[in-house]
Legacy VTK file of the C-alpha trace (Angstrom):
# vtk DataFile Version 3.0
C-alpha trace
ASCII
DATASET POLYDATA
POINTS 469 float
172.628 160.290 -20.669
169.581 161.426 -21.303
166.495 159.260 -20.847
164.774 158.459 -24.394
161.306 159.182 -24.052
158.858 156.758 -24.206
156.641 156.300 -27.213
152.937 158.309 -27.225
150.195 155.712 -26.680
147.498 156.489 -29.629
144.582 159.079 -28.228
141.244 157.472 -27.627
139.318 160.022 -29.805
141.236 158.919 -32.906
137.857 157.924 -34.396
135.806 161.521 -33.742
133.310 160.146 -31.849
132.352 163.847 -30.619
128.806 162.783 -28.165
127.735 166.509 -28.986
127.617 166.605 -33.012
124.633 163.566 -33.029
122.371 165.784 -30.981
123.009 168.832 -32.986
122.577 166.959 -36.368
118.934 166.146 -34.827
118.288 169.414 -33.523
119.131 170.750 -36.726
116.858 168.268 -38.902
114.038 169.345 -36.182
114.402 173.271 -37.107
114.552 172.322 -40.544
111.300 170.298 -40.434
109.599 172.952 -38.429
110.719 175.898 -40.957
109.508 173.398 -43.772
106.186 173.030 -42.065
105.825 176.481 -41.223
106.374 177.785 -45.210
103.595 175.354 -46.147
101.243 176.730 -43.408
102.228 180.136 -44.756
101.912 179.139 -48.497
98.577 177.396 -47.665
97.089 180.151 -45.738
98.329 182.745 -48.599
96.765 180.777 -51.269
93.421 180.612 -49.221
93.904 183.988 -49.087
94.330 184.735 -52.370
91.252 182.766 -53.599
89.168 184.490 -51.322
89.918 187.805 -52.862
89.593 186.137 -56.137
86.035 185.261 -55.120
85.590 188.924 -54.252
86.025 190.238 -57.274
84.374 187.551 -58.890
81.228 186.683 -57.318
78.454 188.890 -58.556
76.204 187.124 -55.727
76.867 188.121 -52.059
75.644 184.392 -50.657
77.998 182.516 -52.825
80.536 184.455 -51.437
79.737 183.968 -47.923
79.256 180.766 -48.171
83.259 180.607 -48.147
84.293 182.517 -45.453
83.700 179.879 -42.593
85.538 177.238 -44.602
88.331 179.530 -45.456
88.727 181.097 -42.131
88.826 177.889 -40.400
91.353 176.461 -42.657
93.685 179.118 -42.416
93.749 178.919 -38.557
93.606 175.442 -38.392
90.067 175.775 -36.182
87.649 172.914 -36.080
84.632 174.799 -37.148
83.889 178.182 -37.884
80.407 180.459 -37.704
79.496 183.370 -39.691
76.681 185.628 -37.860
75.103 188.997 -39.573
73.290 191.692 -37.933
71.151 193.165 -40.631
70.412 196.710 -40.785
66.631 196.380 -39.607
68.050 194.709 -36.014
67.445 191.073 -37.182
70.760 188.557 -35.997
71.154 185.362 -38.054
73.523 182.702 -38.401
74.355 183.056 -41.937
77.333 179.792 -42.316
78.419 177.436 -40.166
81.413 175.250 -41.286
82.298 172.315 -39.097
83.866 168.784 -40.311
82.917 166.790 -37.309
79.034 165.822 -37.629
77.788 165.588 -34.486
79.945 168.200 -32.696
78.311 171.108 -35.768
75.007 170.167 -34.301
75.957 171.093 -31.306
77.663 174.338 -32.339
74.466 174.976 -34.433
72.229 174.483 -31.866
74.110 176.764 -29.565
74.069 179.453 -31.747
70.392 179.225 -32.944
69.315 179.117 -29.408
71.649 182.056 -28.401
70.201 183.817 -31.452
66.252 183.128 -30.811
67.361 184.020 -26.823
68.678 187.504 -28.385
65.092 187.879 -30.291
63.162 187.662 -27.318
65.144 189.200 -24.791
64.310 193.199 -23.743
67.416 193.206 -21.321
70.743 192.070 -23.499
73.501 193.664 -22.458
75.268 195.933 -24.537
75.722 195.161 -28.361
74.287 191.918 -29.828
77.972 190.521 -29.933
78.086 190.961 -25.961
74.894 189.041 -26.040
76.177 186.149 -28.097
79.530 185.757 -26.414
78.208 185.609 -23.026
75.704 182.419 -24.082
78.849 180.819 -26.207
81.225 181.261 -22.809
78.025 179.800 -20.918
77.640 176.811 -23.210
80.695 175.911 -25.161
83.818 176.886 -22.633
84.213 173.450 -21.340
84.327 171.700 -24.765
86.258 174.402 -26.763
88.411 177.190 -27.476
86.841 180.081 -28.931
87.605 183.079 -30.438
85.408 185.962 -32.875
86.651 189.144 -34.757
84.520 191.645 -36.125
82.867 192.436 -39.217
82.994 196.010 -39.766
81.566 198.131 -42.796
83.207 201.442 -42.884
80.701 203.073 -45.631
79.150 206.198 -43.989
80.171 205.225 -40.421
81.685 202.382 -38.498
79.407 200.051 -37.558
79.180 196.372 -36.729
77.427 194.223 -39.268
78.402 190.626 -38.046
80.777 188.720 -36.382
83.059 185.430 -37.113
83.572 182.845 -34.818
86.000 180.119 -34.774
86.108 177.285 -32.419
88.948 174.709 -32.017
88.816 171.347 -29.859
92.484 171.024 -29.097
93.102 171.770 -25.312
96.569 173.029 -26.490
95.220 175.530 -29.187
96.656 178.661 -29.022
95.123 181.743 -30.548
98.361 183.555 -31.558
98.723 187.012 -32.943
98.948 185.562 -36.381
96.042 183.121 -36.286
94.283 186.336 -34.940
95.388 188.324 -37.510
94.341 185.824 -40.267
90.963 185.841 -39.151
90.563 189.334 -39.273
91.982 189.738 -42.727
88.855 187.378 -43.688
86.640 189.347 -41.686
87.678 192.878 -43.365
87.178 191.363 -46.847
83.782 189.991 -45.436
82.957 193.780 -44.776
84.365 194.643 -48.080
81.785 192.256 -49.913
78.870 193.617 -47.909
79.813 197.220 -48.973
80.065 196.450 -51.978
76.921 194.665 -52.230
75.132 197.287 -50.608
76.715 200.111 -52.986
75.492 197.745 -55.500
72.286 197.788 -54.482
72.126 201.200 -53.761
73.458 202.361 -57.506
70.696 200.025 -59.030
68.186 201.780 -57.102
69.229 205.222 -57.821
69.444 204.006 -61.680
65.893 202.657 -61.127
64.904 206.173 -59.431
66.392 208.098 -62.479
64.867 206.077 -65.395
61.291 206.454 -63.497
62.110 209.789 -63.268
62.948 209.943 -67.020
59.472 208.141 -67.483
57.879 210.712 -65.721
59.482 213.514 -67.350
58.721 212.194 -70.816
54.798 211.769 -69.836
54.657 214.921 -68.144
56.307 216.568 -71.611
53.669 214.880 -73.743
50.873 216.106 -71.055
52.226 219.831 -71.722
50.872 221.463 -74.730
53.017 220.899 -77.559
52.150 224.140 -79.261
50.399 227.200 -78.423
47.137 227.117 -80.162
46.122 229.664 -82.875
42.891 232.008 -81.219
41.557 234.505 -83.212
42.665 238.163 -82.330
45.549 236.742 -80.173
49.257 235.590 -79.954
50.632 233.387 -77.885
53.831 232.180 -75.920
54.185 229.714 -72.621
57.098 227.709 -71.735
57.544 225.711 -68.510
61.083 225.264 -66.924
61.204 222.427 -64.236
63.717 222.400 -61.444
64.208 218.730 -61.413
63.188 215.991 -63.885
59.316 216.027 -62.993
57.633 219.471 -62.068
54.782 220.409 -60.171
54.132 223.371 -62.531
50.687 223.175 -64.799
49.410 225.087 -67.392
46.910 224.280 -70.322
44.927 225.465 -73.672
41.901 223.971 -73.730
39.169 224.298 -76.096
35.837 224.553 -75.225
33.068 223.464 -77.318
29.504 222.830 -77.765
27.967 219.112 -76.462
28.121 216.898 -79.417
30.453 218.894 -81.113
33.623 216.837 -82.725
36.945 216.719 -81.172
38.626 219.907 -81.669
41.395 219.042 -84.643
43.348 221.930 -84.590
42.234 223.744 -87.233
38.272 224.591 -86.828
36.658 227.952 -84.936
36.243 227.394 -81.699
33.984 229.401 -79.559
35.705 229.709 -76.308
39.247 229.210 -74.835
40.213 227.805 -71.381
43.616 228.885 -70.435
44.859 227.573 -67.088
47.921 227.887 -64.917
48.342 226.095 -61.654
51.375 224.834 -58.906
51.260 222.142 -56.809
53.137 222.427 -53.622
56.276 221.151 -53.676
57.981 218.967 -56.655
59.205 216.058 -58.027
57.277 212.894 -58.572
54.565 213.417 -56.056
54.026 217.178 -57.132
53.958 215.434 -60.817
51.288 213.144 -60.337
48.917 215.785 -58.263
49.782 217.906 -61.427
48.560 215.014 -63.513
45.569 214.427 -61.751
44.634 218.058 -61.601
44.577 218.306 -65.489
42.702 214.947 -65.967
39.676 216.168 -63.766
39.706 219.863 -65.236
39.362 218.657 -68.766
36.505 216.708 -67.986
34.494 219.463 -65.923
35.340 221.977 -68.708
33.013 220.037 -71.053
29.949 219.975 -68.934
30.686 224.123 -69.733
30.213 225.367 -66.321
31.489 229.026 -65.361
34.883 229.056 -63.941
34.193 229.341 -60.271
32.030 226.555 -60.739
34.771 224.641 -61.910
37.098 225.662 -59.042
34.304 224.607 -56.725
33.579 221.330 -58.336
37.987 220.496 -59.040
38.152 221.491 -54.797
35.469 218.840 -53.569
36.751 215.963 -56.023
40.343 216.368 -55.243
39.989 217.382 -51.623
40.083 214.127 -49.957
43.382 213.094 -51.716
45.177 216.414 -51.478
44.328 216.324 -47.567
45.770 212.685 -46.606
49.063 214.167 -49.306
49.276 217.214 -47.068
50.228 219.055 -50.664
47.739 221.773 -52.321
47.131 223.725 -55.424
47.352 226.971 -56.546
45.190 227.443 -59.741
44.072 229.993 -62.052
41.347 229.315 -64.473
40.469 231.494 -67.038
38.050 231.197 -70.303
38.468 233.762 -73.069
36.001 234.885 -76.019
37.697 235.812 -79.179
34.496 236.923 -80.599
33.379 239.384 -77.841
37.678 239.835 -76.540
36.291 238.797 -72.961
38.378 237.098 -70.116
36.264 235.344 -67.296
38.448 233.991 -64.806
38.833 232.763 -60.964
41.538 232.164 -58.814
42.368 229.665 -56.121
44.791 231.651 -54.526
47.191 231.670 -57.700
49.533 234.765 -58.205
47.497 236.542 -60.248
48.048 236.884 -63.832
49.414 241.321 -64.613
47.764 242.727 -67.199
49.503 245.626 -69.037
47.099 247.954 -70.813
48.539 249.582 -74.042
46.285 252.572 -73.814
47.647 253.642 -70.357
50.889 251.998 -69.842
48.978 250.699 -66.581
49.456 246.908 -64.923
46.214 245.262 -63.511
46.285 242.251 -60.940
43.205 239.856 -62.020
42.376 238.331 -58.753
39.248 237.008 -57.500
38.661 235.249 -53.952
39.367 231.779 -53.263
41.490 229.118 -51.180
43.939 226.724 -52.289
42.797 223.720 -54.000
42.606 220.874 -51.380
42.555 223.161 -48.280
38.568 223.484 -47.129
35.739 221.367 -49.014
33.530 224.295 -48.317
35.724 227.090 -49.950
33.737 229.110 -52.139
34.929 230.683 -55.258
34.336 234.068 -56.808
34.476 235.085 -60.917
35.589 238.148 -62.790
35.516 239.221 -65.973
37.488 241.794 -68.053
37.469 242.935 -71.362
41.136 242.839 -73.359
41.786 245.884 -75.797
44.012 245.643 -78.669
47.656 245.860 -77.945
47.025 244.414 -74.336
49.428 242.178 -73.159
48.532 239.162 -70.256
51.071 237.117 -68.324
50.219 234.159 -66.271
53.268 233.043 -64.357
53.920 230.717 -61.063
56.199 231.484 -58.053
59.439 230.211 -59.404
59.374 233.670 -61.156
58.549 236.075 -57.610
60.732 233.392 -55.393
63.849 232.823 -57.420
66.789 234.150 -55.518
70.320 235.328 -56.141
73.372 234.310 -54.368
72.802 236.976 -51.639
69.709 235.414 -50.910
67.511 238.277 -51.869
64.465 237.447 -53.982
63.474 238.508 -57.457
59.645 239.637 -55.800
56.925 240.957 -58.046
57.712 244.130 -57.968
60.964 243.630 -60.183
59.198 241.394 -62.443
56.491 244.347 -62.997
59.199 246.385 -63.913
60.651 244.070 -66.401
57.268 243.009 -67.781
56.402 247.345 -68.385
60.076 247.190 -70.500
58.997 243.980 -72.364
56.137 245.228 -73.429
57.920 248.801 -74.943
60.678 246.921 -76.186
59.085 244.002 -78.022
56.075 243.667 -79.712
55.669 239.555 -79.840
54.790 237.222 -77.041
57.593 234.895 -77.253
60.304 237.867 -77.170
58.511 238.753 -73.852
58.702 235.243 -72.689
62.477 235.153 -73.454
63.278 238.433 -72.020
61.768 237.677 -68.773
63.349 234.548 -68.277
66.577 236.110 -69.164
66.139 238.874 -66.754
65.247 236.337 -63.988
68.211 234.181 -64.559
70.888 237.294 -64.632
69.106 238.174 -61.037
69.467 234.562 -59.802
73.312 234.009 -61.702
73.823 233.104 -64.984
75.532 229.659 -63.485
72.528 229.013 -60.937
69.648 227.244 -61.517
66.444 228.239 -59.991
65.179 226.063 -57.083
61.682 225.928 -58.198
59.586 225.395 -61.547
59.152 228.619 -63.090
56.172 228.645 -65.981
55.049 231.459 -68.019
52.593 232.061 -70.382
52.114 235.423 -72.309
49.067 236.478 -74.204
48.996 239.349 -76.486
45.605 241.020 -78.593
46.491 242.290 -81.740
46.383 245.620 -82.641
44.265 244.947 -85.736
LINES 1 470
469 0 1 2 3 4 5 6 7 8 9 10 11 12 13 14 15 16 17 18 19 20 21 22 23 24 25 26 27 28 29 30 31 32 33 34 35 36 37 38 39 40 41 42 43 44 45 46 47 48 49 50 51 52 53 54 55 56 57 58 59 60 61 62 63 64 65 66 67 68 69 70 71 72 73 74 75 76 77 78 79 80 81 82 83 84 85 86 87 88 89 90 91 92 93 94 95 96 97 98 99 100 101 102 103 104 105 106 107 108 109 110 111 112 113 114 115 116 117 118 119 120 121 122 123 124 125 126 127 128 129 130 131 132 133 134 135 136 137 138 139 140 141 142 143 144 145 146 147 148 149 150 151 152 153 154 155 156 157 158 159 160 161 162 163 164 165 166 167 168 169 170 171 172 173 174 175 176 177 178 179 180 181 182 183 184 185 186 187 188 189 190 191 192 193 194 195 196 197 198 199 200 201 202 203 204 205 206 207 208 209 210 211 212 213 214 215 216 217 218 219 220 221 222 223 224 225 226 227 228 229 230 231 232 233 234 235 236 237 238 239 240 241 242 243 244 245 246 247 248 249 250 251 252 253 254 255 256 257 258 259 260 261 262 263 264 265 266 267 268 269 270 271 272 273 274 275 276 277 278 279 280 281 282 283 284 285 286 287 288 289 290 291 292 293 294 295 296 297 298 299 300 301 302 303 304 305 306 307 308 309 310 311 312 313 314 315 316 317 318 319 320 321 322 323 324 325 326 327 328 329 330 331 332 333 334 335 336 337 338 339 340 341 342 343 344 345 346 347 348 349 350 351 352 353 354 355 356 357 358 359 360 361 362 363 364 365 366 367 368 369 370 371 372 373 374 375 376 377 378 379 380 381 382 383 384 385 386 387 388 389 390 391 392 393 394 395 396 397 398 399 400 401 402 403 404 405 406 407 408 409 410 411 412 413 414 415 416 417 418 419 420 421 422 423 424 425 426 427 428 429 430 431 432 433 434 435 436 437 438 439 440 441 442 443 444 445 446 447 448 449 450 451 452 453 454 455 456 457 458 459 460 461 462 463 464 465 466 467 468
């Protein structure tokens, strides 16, 4: 008989007591806790960065935004303190904001940063950039107490340049500047750079708006100073126009009634013994030229009341304006003339302005009206000469500024005086009214330089024509 096998004893592992399972459960729980902690930290960082982005969009005051930077960057990187140091365009360095939640340590950090910045101001041998110098000081004074890190604030509006740095400090010996923390710090620094750049752009826009408004005001004032209309002068017809290259120009023209002393102001209707016709050009354009033009007008109008001769009027004008013009490095060309309607005689004096052109109807000849004399403001001892000519029926006279003869086409060729002479003679043959002659000459210059191009200089033209009967 075969032996009956003995019954097997129950195994000692019936209760499933495996020693490794409990350890695995503990490890899994720890991992889950770490993941949860990491997610909370990420959520906190995202919330803080979102708040910073909202502030960037909402704050109109740069200082309000900058006040948040050290706090935000300290929270997202879990550091004990953070400082924002700015490098100003004028070369100044300043500790803009400091955040720290340890009172005594905050004082030490502030003192160290303030001392480093002060040393930077007085040191003429700082190595390289301001940030290099500051980091050298921080290494010397804080390395034993803090693990610190800095990141650059780069503004890239025209060309990249450093406008400051963010400094972060941790007192934890085990603290590490991981890639994630460095990237978070750089994100805050980048948003700081955007805020600084936006503020600078806003300031430039506001400055441009102020300048535009000032130019508009200057243009309005200058427009009021030009004659609103050509006066009625017995025996002649007039037309005049000034096209400025910018809102405020340096060209000047005027019609001034010359009254005997004690006579009441001109009312626009009563007869006038003589009329002053003036044209001038201030070197340059824009607001400075406009201001000098305005000053010239005021001095000239005041001196005309004294009824001096044309050459004496330019002599007085030069002596009065010499000091101001010499210091401004600007000069004025000016042609001054007086017309006597009864005698039909024009007396004149020239301060280096383009001589007016006189077309003689009887001979079809063109004369230049000129006398010797230097620019106003060039030499205080300049002596001016006087000239005189009689205007006959049908004669036409144009006063002009160099915007006509200096006008250039796309190929760089100037319109020059020869073209103006030909156009002027053609206009006198084709048209009988000064207004038509004026419009024709402006159109000719515009066609020459291109109908789509605006002249780079002011252009002023006066046309005077003696009536035929």
